[in-house]
C-alpha positions in Angstrom: 44.5 86.7 107.0 45.9 89.4 105.7 43.8 92.8 106.2 44.5 96.0 104.6 43.3 99.5 106.2 43.8 102.8 105.4 41.7 106.0 103.4 39.4 106.1 100.8 40.6 106.0 97.3 44.1 105.2 98.8 44.2 101.8 96.4 43.7 99.2 99.0 41.8 97.1 96.0 44.5 97.7 93.5 46.6 96.5 95.7 44.9 93.5 96.1 44.9 92.8 92.1 48.2 93.5 92.3 49.4 90.7 94.7 47.0 88.8 92.6 48.1 89.2 89.2 44.2 89.7 88.4 41.3 92.2 88.6 39.8 90.4 91.3 38.5 93.7 93.7 36.2 96.1 92.5 37.6 99.7 92.1 37.4 103.3 90.4 38.8 106.3 90.2 36.4 108.4 92.4 38.3 109.8 95.8 35.4 108.1 97.9 35.7 104.3 98.7 33.7 101.9 96.4 34.5 99.2 99.6 31.3 98.7 101.1 32.0 95.5 103.1 34.9 93.8 104.5 35.5 90.9 101.6 38.7 88.1 101.7 40.0 87.5 98.4 42.1 83.8 98.5 45.4 83.7 96.9 48.1 81.1 97.0 51.8 82.1 97.0 55.3 80.7 95.5 55.8 79.1 98.7 52.4 77.4 98.7 51.1 79.3 101.4 47.8 79.8 101.4 46.1 83.0 102.9 43.3 86.2 102.6 43.8 89.0 101.6 40.9 91.3 103.4 39.8 94.7 101.9 37.9 96.5 104.0 36.3 99.8 104.4 38.1 103.0 103.6 38.6 105.1 106.7 37.8 109.2 106.9 35.9 109.5 103.6 33.9 112.3 105.6 30.0 112.9 105.3 30.3 113.0 101.8 31.8 109.3 101.2 29.8 106.3 100.3 29.9 105.3 104.2 29.6 108.2 106.8 33.4 108.6 108.9 32.4 107.5 111.9 30.0 104.8 110.6 33.3 103.4 108.3 35.3 103.2 111.2 32.7 101.3 113.1 32.4 98.5 110.9 36.3 98.2 110.9 36.5 98.2 114.3 33.9 95.3 114.4 35.0 93.4 111.8 38.9 93.4 113.2 37.6 92.4 116.2 35.4 89.5 115.2 38.7 88.3 113.3 40.8 88.6 116.1 38.5 86.1 118.2 38.6 83.4 116.1 40.8 80.8 115.8 42.4 81.9 112.7 42.6 85.7 114.0 45.1 88.0 111.8 48.4 87.8 110.5 49.2 90.7 109.2 48.0 94.3 109.0 48.8 96.4 105.5 48.5 99.8 106.3 47.9 101.4 102.7 49.4 105.1 102.2 49.6 107.2 99.3 53.2 108.8 98.2 52.8 112.1 100.0 53.4 113.8 102.8 53.8 111.9 106.0 50.0 113.6 108.1 48.9 113.1 112.1 45.6 111.7 110.1 48.3 109.0 108.6 49.1 108.6 112.7 45.3 108.5 113.8 44.7 105.8 111.6 47.9 103.8 112.7 47.0 104.1 116.1 42.9 103.0 115.6 44.0 99.9 114.5 47.2 99.3 115.5 46.8 100.1 118.9 43.6 100.4 120.0 41.9 97.9 118.6 44.8 95.0 117.8 46.1 96.2 120.9 49.6 96.0 119.1 49.4 91.8 118.7 49.5 91.9 115.0 52.2 93.0 113.0 51.8 95.8 110.5 53.6 96.7 107.2 53.4 99.6 105.4 52.3 99.7 101.6 52.8 102.7 100.1 51.2 103.1 96.5 51.1 106.1 93.6 54.7 105.9 92.8 54.2 105.3 89.5 56.0 108.7 88.6 58.4 108.5 90.9 61.6 110.2 91.0 64.9 110.0 90.9 66.4 107.4 88.6 63.2 105.1 88.6 63.5 104.1 92.0 60.2 103.6 93.9 61.9 103.2 97.8 62.7 107.1 97.3 59.5 107.9 99.2 60.9 105.5 102.0 64.3 107.2 102.5 63.3 110.7 102.4 60.2 109.5 104.7 61.7 106.9 107.6 63.1 109.3 110.2 59.7 111.5 109.9 57.8 107.9 110.3 60.0 106.7 113.5 59.5 110.6 114.9 55.7 110.3 114.9 56.4 106.7 116.8 54.4 104.8 113.4 56.8 101.8 113.6 56.5 99.2 111.3 57.9 95.5 110.5 58.5 95.9 106.9 57.0 98.2 103.7 57.0 98.1 100.3 57.0 101.4 98.1 55.1 100.2 94.8 52.6 101.3 91.6 49.1 99.6 92.2 48.4 101.1 87.9 46.7 99.1 85.8 49.1 97.3 83.3 47.5 99.1 80.2 48.2 101.9 81.9 51.9 101.8 81.4 53.9 101.1 78.0 56.9 98.6 77.3 59.4 100.5 79.3 57.4 100.6 82.4 56.6 97.3 83.2 59.1 96.5 85.1 57.6 98.7 87.6 54.3 96.6 87.4 56.4 93.3 88.1 58.3 94.9 91.0 55.7 96.3 92.6 54.2 92.6 92.5 57.3 90.6 93.9 57.9 93.3 96.5 54.2 93.1 97.9 54.3 89.1 97.3 57.8 88.9 99.1 56.8 91.1 101.9 53.9 88.5 102.3 56.2 85.4 102.4 58.4 86.9 104.2 56.3 87.4 107.2 54.8 83.9 107.2 58.4 82.9 106.7 59.3 85.3 110.2 56.0 83.6 112.1 57.1 80.1 111.1 60.7 80.5 112.5 59.6 81.8 115.0 57.1 79.1 116.3 59.9 76.4 115.6 62.5 78.5 118.1 59.5 78.4 120.3 59.0 74.5 120.2 62.8 74.0 120.7 62.7 75.7 123.7 59.9 73.3 125.4 
């Protein structure tokens, strides 16, 4: 089980659609979030591994959002605790943010989910969206290059990252299609590598017993 979390309007549903290659999760361009409940979308990786992508309620909508901020935070906390209490648990957290300067609010959301609720028991990776207009030289990873040090200074540590665009294919011209394909491969590759790492760790433990 892979759980996506982040503020409202960051594009969690679009990330799921990019990973699956189909429009399975509802999206719209309003700032307030469209995801009112936590919803699972099953996918099969190229390796044959089957998993669920969980789209969750957006955090920090404020009083004008679809769900008041405190209520959204509580609903997400209850969902995470419920998932963690099952035998399936949670395999990976995807912290979703837009390509902008790092703010204290980013750290607060990270600490709330990863440290307070999950108690650092689940690996967390960073997904950075909004890089369809990236510069320079078409390198979507420029955001990570410029912000990695700042993240570490704040204590926001992740096991992996993916800098992507999640705009629908129809909004790109032919010259930009490579970005969409690269984004899908980056996201699916990140997930696959995490499952591979867990598998390798489990095999190592069994060999020591």
